[in-house]
C-alpha positions as CSV (number, residue, x, y, z in Angstrom):
1,X,-22.0,-22.0,-36.8
2,X,-18.3,-22.0,-35.4
3,X,-15.7,-20.0,-37.9
4,X,-12.0,-20.7,-37.9
5,X,-12.2,-16.7,-36.5
6,X,-14.3,-17.5,-33.2
7,X,-11.3,-20.1,-32.0
8,X,-8.8,-17.3,-32.6
9,X,-10.7,-15.1,-30.6
10,X,-11.9,-17.5,-28.1
11,X,-8.3,-18.9,-27.8
12,X,-7.2,-14.7,-26.8
13,X,-10.0,-14.7,-24.5
14,X,-8.6,-17.4,-22.6
15,X,-5.0,-15.9,-22.2
16,X,-7.0,-13.5,-20.9
17,X,-8.8,-15.5,-18.5
18,X,-5.5,-16.4,-17.3
19,X,-4.2,-13.0,-16.0
20,X,-6.8,-13.4,-12.9
21,X,-5.3,-16.9,-12.3
22,X,-4.0,-15.8,-8.9
23,X,-6.7,-13.6,-7.8
24,X,-10.3,-14.0,-8.6
25,X,-11.2,-17.0,-6.0
26,X,-13.5,-17.9,-5.4
27,X,-14.6,-17.0,-8.6
28,X,-14.3,-18.2,-11.7
29,X,-11.3,-16.9,-14.0
30,X,-13.0,-15.5,-17.0
31,X,-12.1,-14.0,-20.2
32,X,-13.8,-11.4,-22.7
33,X,-13.4,-10.2,-25.9
34,X,-15.4,-8.1,-28.2
35,X,-15.2,-8.1,-32.4
36,X,-16.8,-5.5,-34.7
37,X,-16.2,-6.2,-38.1
38,X,-13.4,-8.3,-37.9
39,X,-11.3,-6.2,-35.4
40,X,-11.2,-6.3,-31.4
41,X,-12.2,-3.5,-30.1
42,X,-12.3,-4.1,-26.3
43,X,-10.9,-7.0,-23.9
44,X,-11.3,-7.7,-20.4
45,X,-10.9,-10.2,-17.6
46,X,-12.1,-11.0,-14.3
47,X,-9.4,-10.2,-11.5
48,X,-10.8,-10.0,-7.9
49,X,-14.0,-11.0,-6.7
50,X,-16.3,-8.0,-5.9
51,X,-15.2,-6.6,-8.8
52,X,-15.8,-6.1,-12.5
53,X,-16.6,-9.5,-14.4
54,X,-14.9,-9.6,-17.7
55,X,-17.4,-8.7,-19.7
56,X,-18.2,-5.5,-18.1
57,X,-14.0,-4.1,-18.5
58,X,-14.5,-5.7,-22.3
59,X,-17.3,-3.6,-22.7
60,X,-15.5,-0.7,-21.0
61,X,-13.2,-0.5,-23.5
62,X,-15.3,-1.2,-26.5
63,X,-17.2,2.3,-25.4
64,X,-19.3,3.0,-28.3
65,X,-18.3,0.3,-30.7
66,X,-20.5,-2.5,-28.9
67,X,-23.7,-2.1,-31.6
68,X,-23.8,-5.1,-33.8
69,X,-20.6,-6.2,-32.4
70,X,-19.4,-10.5,-31.1
71,X,-18.7,-11.1,-27.7
72,X,-16.5,-14.1,-27.1
73,X,-16.2,-15.3,-23.4
74,X,-15.2,-18.1,-21.8
75,X,-17.7,-18.8,-19.1
76,X,-21.5,-18.2,-19.7
77,X,-22.3,-14.6,-19.0
78,X,-24.2,-14.7,-15.2
79,X,-27.9,-13.6,-15.5
80,X,-28.8,-12.9,-11.8
81,X,-27.6,-10.6,-9.3
82,X,-24.8,-10.8,-7.2
83,X,-21.8,-7.9,-6.1
84,X,-22.4,-7.1,-9.4
85,X,-25.6,-7.1,-12.1
86,X,-26.0,-9.4,-14.6
87,X,-23.3,-9.5,-17.2
88,X,-25.8,-10.9,-20.1
89,X,-28.1,-8.0,-19.3
90,X,-25.2,-5.8,-20.4
91,X,-24.3,-7.3,-23.3
92,X,-27.4,-7.3,-24.2
93,X,-28.0,-3.7,-23.7
94,X,-24.8,-2.7,-25.1
95,X,-26.1,-4.0,-28.6
96,X,-24.4,-7.1,-29.4
97,X,-25.6,-9.1,-31.5
98,X,-23.9,-12.5,-31.2
99,X,-21.6,-14.2,-28.0
100,X,-19.6,-17.0,-28.5
101,X,-19.4,-19.0,-25.2
102,X,-16.2,-21.8,-23.9
103,X,-18.8,-23.6,-21.8
104,X,-21.8,-23.1,-19.6
105,X,-21.5,-22.0,-16.1
106,X,-21.9,-25.3,-13.4
107,X,-23.1,-22.7,-10.9
108,X,-26.6,-23.8,-10.2
109,X,-27.9,-20.1,-10.2
110,X,-26.7,-19.8,-13.4
111,X,-26.6,-23.2,-15.5
112,X,-28.0,-22.3,-19.1
113,X,-30.0,-18.7,-17.9
114,X,-27.8,-16.3,-19.1
115,X,-27.2,-18.1,-22.2
116,X,-31.6,-18.4,-22.3
117,X,-32.1,-14.9,-21.5
118,X,-29.2,-13.7,-24.2
119,X,-31.5,-15.9,-26.9
120,X,-34.5,-14.8,-25.7
121,X,-33.7,-11.4,-26.9
122,X,-32.5,-12.1,-30.3
123,X,-28.8,-12.1,-29.5
124,X,-27.5,-15.2,-31.3
125,X,-25.6,-17.9,-29.2
126,X,-22.8,-20.2,-30.3
127,X,-21.4,-22.5,-27.0
128,X,-18.8,-24.8,-26.7
129,X,-15.6,-23.4,-28.5
130,X,-12.1,-24.4,-26.8
131,X,-14.3,-26.1,-24.3
132,X,-12.0,-28.2,-22.7
133,X,-9.3,-25.2,-23.0
134,X,-11.9,-23.0,-20.6
135,X,-12.9,-26.1,-18.5
136,X,-9.1,-26.4,-17.7
137,X,-8.9,-22.3,-15.9
138,X,-11.6,-23.1,-13.6
139,X,-11.2,-27.5,-12.4
140,X,-11.7,-26.3,-8.1
141,X,-14.8,-23.8,-9.3
142,X,-16.6,-26.3,-11.5
143,X,-15.9,-29.4,-9.1
144,X,-16.8,-27.7,-6.2
145,X,-20.2,-26.7,-8.3
146,X,-20.3,-30.1,-9.8
147,X,-19.6,-32.3,-7.2
148,X,-19.9,-30.5,-4.0
149,X,-15.9,-30.6,-3.5
150,X,-12.5,-28.8,-4.2
151,X,-10.2,-30.1,-6.6
152,X,-7.4,-31.9,-5.2
153,X,-3.7,-31.4,-6.0
154,X,-1.0,-33.3,-3.8
155,X,2.4,-32.3,-4.0
156,X,5.3,-34.4,-3.4
157,X,9.3,-34.4,-4.0
158,X,11.3,-36.8,-4.3
159,X,14.6,-38.4,-5.4
160,X,15.5,-40.6,-8.0
161,X,15.0,-44.0,-5.9
162,X,11.7,-42.5,-4.9
163,X,12.7,-41.4,-1.3
164,X,11.3,-37.6,0.6
165,X,13.3,-37.7,3.6
166,X,16.5,-39.2,5.0
167,X,15.3,-41.8,7.7
168,X,15.9,-39.0,10.4
169,X,13.2,-36.5,9.1
170,X,15.6,-34.4,6.9
171,X,14.4,-33.6,3.3
172,X,15.6,-29.7,2.8
173,X,16.5,-29.1,0.0
174,X,15.9,-32.0,-2.3
175,X,14.6,-30.1,-5.1
176,X,16.4,-27.2,-6.7
177,X,15.2,-23.4,-6.7
178,X,13.2,-23.7,-9.9
179,X,11.0,-26.4,-8.6
180,X,10.6,-24.3,-5.3
181,X,9.4,-21.3,-7.5
182,X,7.0,-23.4,-9.2
183,X,5.7,-25.0,-5.6
184,X,4.9,-21.0,-4.9
185,X,2.8,-20.4,-7.8
186,X,1.0,-23.2,-6.8
187,X,0.0,-22.2,-3.4
188,X,-0.8,-18.9,-4.8
189,X,-3.3,-20.2,-7.1
190,X,-4.7,-22.5,-4.6
191,X,-7.5,-21.7,-2.6
192,X,-6.6,-23.5,0.8
193,X,-3.1,-24.9,1.6
194,X,-3.9,-28.6,4.0
195,X,-1.4,-30.2,6.1
196,X,-1.3,-32.3,8.9
197,X,-0.2,-31.6,12.9
198,X,2.6,-34.5,11.8
199,X,4.0,-32.3,9.6
200,X,3.7,-29.0,11.6
201,X,5.2,-30.5,14.4
202,X,8.3,-32.2,12.3
203,X,8.7,-29.3,10.4
204,X,7.2,-26.3,11.5
205,X,6.1,-25.3,7.7
206,X,4.8,-21.3,7.8
207,X,3.1,-22.7,3.9
208,X,2.5,-19.4,2.9
209,X,3.1,-17.8,-0.8
210,X,6.4,-15.9,-0.1
211,X,7.6,-12.5,-2.7
212,X,11.5,-13.7,-3.3
213,X,10.4,-17.0,-4.5
214,X,6.8,-16.6,-6.6
215,X,8.2,-13.9,-9.4
216,X,5.0,-13.1,-10.4
217,X,4.2,-9.5,-12.0
218,X,0.9,-9.0,-9.4
219,X,2.9,-10.0,-6.3
220,X,1.5,-7.6,-4.0
221,X,-2.3,-8.6,-5.4
222,X,-0.9,-12.3,-4.3
223,X,0.5,-11.8,-1.2
224,X,-2.3,-10.3,-0.2
225,X,-4.8,-13.2,-0.8
226,X,-3.0,-16.0,0.7
227,X,-4.5,-19.0,0.6
228,X,-6.4,-20.6,3.5
229,X,-4.2,-22.7,5.5
230,X,-6.4,-26.1,6.8
231,X,-4.6,-27.9,9.3
232,X,-5.6,-31.4,10.3
233,X,-5.3,-32.3,14.0
234,X,-7.5,-35.2,14.9
235,X,-5.9,-35.3,18.5
236,X,-5.3,-31.4,19.3
237,X,-1.9,-31.8,19.7
238,X,-1.1,-28.2,18.4
239,X,-0.9,-24.7,20.7
240,X,-1.3,-22.4,18.0
241,X,2.0,-21.1,18.0
242,X,3.2,-22.6,15.1
243,X,4.1,-21.0,12.1
244,X,1.0,-21.6,10.0
245,X,-1.0,-20.4,12.1
246,X,0.4,-16.5,11.5
247,X,-1.8,-14.3,11.1
248,X,-1.4,-12.9,7.4
249,X,-4.0,-15.9,6.9
250,X,-7.4,-17.7,7.0
251,X,-6.5,-20.5,9.4
252,X,-9.2,-23.6,9.3
253,X,-8.6,-26.0,12.1
254,X,-9.5,-29.3,11.7
255,X,-10.3,-31.1,15.3
256,X,-11.8,-34.3,16.4
257,X,-15.8,-33.4,17.0
258,X,-15.5,-34.4,20.6
259,X,-12.2,-31.9,21.1
260,X,-13.5,-29.1,19.2
261,X,-15.7,-27.6,22.0
262,X,-13.2,-27.7,24.5
263,X,-10.1,-26.9,22.1
264,X,-7.4,-25.0,24.1
265,X,-5.3,-23.8,21.0
266,X,-4.4,-20.3,21.9
267,X,-5.6,-18.8,18.6
268,X,-8.7,-20.2,18.2
269,X,-10.6,-16.7,19.7
270,X,-8.4,-15.1,17.0
271,X,-10.3,-13.2,13.9
272,X,-8.4,-15.2,11.0
273,X,-9.0,-18.7,13.0
274,X,-12.1,-20.9,12.7
275,X,-12.1,-24.4,14.6
276,X,-14.4,-27.1,12.8
277,X,-15.0,-30.4,14.7
278,X,-15.6,-33.3,12.7
279,X,-16.0,-37.3,13.5
280,X,-13.2,-39.4,13.3
281,X,-12.9,-43.0,12.4
282,X,-12.1,-45.7,14.8
283,X,-8.3,-45.5,13.6
284,X,-8.5,-42.2,14.7
285,X,-8.9,-40.8,11.0
286,X,-11.1,-38.1,9.5
287,X,-13.3,-39.3,6.2
288,X,-11.6,-37.2,3.3
289,X,-15.0,-37.1,2.2
290,X,-16.8,-34.7,5.1
291,X,-13.3,-33.1,5.3
292,X,-13.3,-31.6,1.8
293,X,-17.0,-31.0,1.8
294,X,-17.1,-28.7,4.5
295,X,-14.0,-26.7,2.7
296,X,-16.1,-26.8,-0.5
297,X,-19.1,-25.2,1.8
298,X,-16.5,-22.6,2.9
299,X,-16.2,-21.6,-1.5
300,X,-12.8,-23.5,-1.8
301,X,-12.0,-24.2,-5.1
302,X,-8.7,-25.9,-5.3
303,X,-7.1,-27.2,-2.4
304,X,-3.1,-28.0,-2.4
305,X,-2.4,-30.9,-0.4
306,X,1.4,-30.6,1.8
307,X,1.6,-33.1,3.7
308,X,4.1,-36.4,4.9
309,X,3.5,-39.9,3.7
310,X,0.4,-41.0,5.6
311,X,-1.8,-37.9,4.8
312,X,-1.0,-38.3,1.1
313,X,-1.0,-42.0,1.2
314,X,-4.6,-41.4,2.6
315,X,-6.0,-38.9,0.0
316,X,-4.6,-41.9,-2.9
317,X,-5.8,-44.5,-1.3
318,X,-9.9,-43.1,-0.6
319,X,-9.5,-41.6,-4.1
320,X,-9.5,-37.5,-3.6
321,X,-7.0,-36.6,-5.7
322,X,-7.7,-35.1,-8.9
323,X,-3.9,-34.3,-9.4
324,X,-0.5,-35.8,-8.4
325,X,2.1,-33.6,-9.2
326,X,5.6,-35.2,-8.1
327,X,9.1,-33.5,-8.2
328,X,11.8,-35.5,-8.8
329,X,15.4,-34.5,-8.0
330,X,18.3,-36.2,-9.6
331,X,20.1,-37.1,-6.0
332,X,19.8,-40.9,-4.6
333,X,18.9,-40.6,-0.6
334,X,19.2,-44.4,-0.1
335,X,16.8,-47.5,0.9
336,X,17.0,-45.9,4.6
337,X,15.4,-43.0,3.4
338,X,11.4,-42.2,3.9
339,X,9.1,-43.7,1.1
340,X,6.8,-41.2,-1.2
341,X,3.4,-42.2,0.5
342,X,2.1,-44.7,2.8
343,X,0.6,-47.0,0.6
344,X,-0.1,-50.5,2.2
345,X,-0.2,-52.3,-1.1
346,X,0.7,-56.0,-1.3
347,X,-0.3,-57.4,-4.9
348,X,0.2,-56.1,-8.6
349,X,-3.4,-56.1,-8.7
350,X,-4.0,-53.4,-5.8
351,X,-1.5,-50.8,-7.6
352,X,-2.9,-47.1,-9.2
353,X,-2.6,-46.3,-12.9
354,X,-1.4,-43.0,-13.9
355,X,-1.9,-40.8,-16.6
356,X,1.1,-38.6,-17.5
357,X,-0.7,-35.4,-18.4
358,X,2.8,-33.0,-18.7
359,X,6.2,-33.1,-17.7
360,X,8.8,-30.4,-18.0
361,X,12.0,-29.3,-16.7
362,X,12.7,-27.2,-13.6
363,X,16.0,-26.6,-12.9
364,X,18.0,-29.7,-12.7
365,X,14.8,-31.4,-11.5
366,X,11.8,-32.7,-13.5
367,X,8.2,-31.8,-12.9
368,X,5.5,-35.0,-13.4
369,X,2.2,-34.0,-13.7
370,X,-0.4,-37.0,-13.2
371,X,-4.0,-37.9,-13.0
372,X,-5.2,-41.2,-12.1
373,X,-7.1,-43.2,-15.0
374,X,-10.0,-43.7,-14.6
375,X,-11.1,-40.5,-13.2
């Protein structure tokens, strides 16, 4: 049975899990608290794939105080051998008598088996404590396990009149330094940043996480784990010498499957670049479901789309936006400036309703976070 103390200690475990927000990919972010006789004796979180899980770190800190204790874990303890031994087994061997979990692991390799292992060993199991908050830690991991697709965020910056750039393409800088720092942190938590050849040719962005703007305590570890860059180029226009192809990150270069085999991209032979060929439709565009499924098969949990109005509009129209992030600057760019997204709607019936889930000030700018209603 769940108690008020269960909620209190699980909230702490969720706080611990957030410490791995930028470093655990492709693994989920997990926190663990061990309590004996009402006192916290051990705490831990998963920091990096291949290293100890949250439960193991908490058990190590608790040392000899685990017998008869309760363990609070944000995600069901694993029951299988991967790069580390099963955590459910470690909890049992440590003498834990009660395990409180926020949510069941969506990974089919686990999916209730860890809880079953604990119950079979006589451990009391309570599940579902602060489940919603725990799920919010790992939207990409959950999506990938349940749907075979990553969690997609589309990021856009606009003026008060809904414009993203001048007619000439000039757009630096619409937003201020606080908003740009927030985008750096979004990049840092993402497994991949996705853009299109048109944006690369127009702006030559690096799309990397930059230390000076990110403002994170563990910045050295974050910089060592740069998100992959997914560059979609159906016409094979790029040369490979653009800034986005810098060797400090894995590059997934996506082009027409008919062009992939004879692709002349200069960086295609480098160890950090993978060329992926996908079919294009009659309009010369990729089907986004095939593109996203391909990324999920590469263990990519969260994708941040940083692209122009055309690709942003395609993601919205095809229904593959899980979260829409709009940074609004207190500026007017005028009616000749470029629109936020290419959405050729003609009637109100075609409009897409949005649910505002978060709103906050970042310096002089406002960040709006939306979900599409019905998703």
